[in-house]
N, C-alpha and C positions, 0 to 999 in steps of 0.2 A: 835318256828315257826316264820319265817320272816313275817314282815308286809310290804305291798306295800307302797311305798312312793309316794307322789304327783308328784315327778319329774320323775317317771317311764315313758318310752316312750309310746306313743299311740299304740294301736294294729296295726299290719301291714296293715290290710285292710283299715284303715282310711287314709293311705297315698298312696294307690294304685291309679294311674291315671285312669280317666274314659275311658271306652272302646270307641274307635273311631267309629263314625257312618259311615255306608257303603253308597256308592253312589247308584244311582238308578239301575245300572247294577248289582253290587254285591248283592244288596237286592233281585233282581229277581233271581240271581244265587242261592241264599240261599233257595229259595222257591221250594219245590218239585212240586208245581202246575203250575210252569212257565217254565218248561224245553223246551217246543216247542217255546215259546216266546224268550228265551235266544238263542236257536239254530238259530232262524230267525234273531235276532239282529246280531249275529256273521256272518251269511251268507251274510247279507246286508252290512257288514263292518261298522256298527254303534256303535260298542263298545266304541271306543275312543271318539266319539262325545258325547255319553250319559254318559261318565265318566267325561266330561268337567264340567266347573264351573256352568253351568245352570243359574238360576234354571229352572228345568223342572217339569211339571206335566204330569205324565204318567198314561194313562188308560190301565192297563195291563190285557189282556185276559188270562184266565186260559187255561190249556191244553184241557179241555173238549170243550172250545169255538172253538179251532182250529179243534178238532175232529168233530165238528158239521158242518163244512164247507162241501160243496159238495166233493164227493170222488175225490182225485187227486189234489185238490186245493193247499194244503200245499206242496206236493211233487213238483208240478209245480213251485210254488213261490220260493222254495229253490234251484232251478236249477240256475247255474251261468248266463244263458241267461235271466233269469227273475229278475235279481238283481234290475233293475229300478222299476219294479212293486212291488217287495217286499219292497223296500225302501219307496215307496209311501204309501203302506198299513201301515207300521210300524210308519212312521212319522205322519200319520193321527191320531195316538193314543197319540201324544205328543203335549202339549200346552205349549208355553213359559210362564215362571213365576212359582210361587209357589202358586197354587190355592188349598188351603185345603178345606175341606168339608164346613166349616163355611163361607168361602169367596164365594164358589160356590153357596151355598144356598142364600146368600145375593144378589149375581148377579141375580139369578133366580127371587127372590122376587122383586128386583128393576126393572127388565125388564118385569114385569107383568105376570110372570109365565113361561117364556122361556128365557134362556140366550143363546146367540150365542158365541161359543168358536172358535177362529181362531187357526187352527192347524199348526204345523211346516211344514206340507206338503202343506199348502196353502188353504185347504178346511175348511169347518165349521162343527161343531157338535152342535146340539141343546140339551141343558140340561134342564130338568124339574124335578119337584118333583112329584112322583107318588107312591102310596101305601106305604107312609112313608119313601121312599128312593129316590135317584136320578137316573134318567134314561138319557141315551144319545141316540139321534137319528142321524144316519149317513146320507150321501148324497143319499143312496139307500133306505132309509126308515126303515132300520133295527134298532131295539131298544135293547140296552144293559143296564142291571142294574148294578149299582155299588153295589157289594156284600160286599166289605171291603174298608173302606175309611181311608185316612190319615196315610198310612205307610210312616213315615218320613225317609228321606235319607239326606245325607250330601249336596246334590245338587238338592233337590227338594222333591216332594211327589208323592207317587204311590197310585192310587185307582184301586182296582181289579174289573174287569168287567166280565160278564158271556157270552159275545159274541165278535166276531171279528168285528170291525167297518170297513166299506169299503168306500173309497173315491168315 
């Protein structure tokens, strides 16, 4: 019976390169809970922008969040003539930089309980800690909860939210 020598090569898996991390768009595309968001990003022509270098912090509403909007809202926003409105809504969910959960929590604490986040759209979101998690309040007073934080992407981070935020 042959005996393995110390000079035998390492197993193949030890030399396999690491899997490349997806950008924020491809991360959303891979999620079955974000098909409406992906369709909206495509309709708004924001795919190339969000595939850019970033970094971006994306608060990504799940399909159920879009379904909870008043009847016809999504269909109207997806029409070509509504592209500017759709772009405004989507870019309101994006904050420049890589704001992970720890950083956001520190900002909230340092600001006395409410951090103001400036969005790519130009508006502001108010972030607070409530019920052991982070909530975001939009310009209309709607409150979204971060249900999953820190989905890392090659060009930023995604936090899943349970409501669509409106500028």
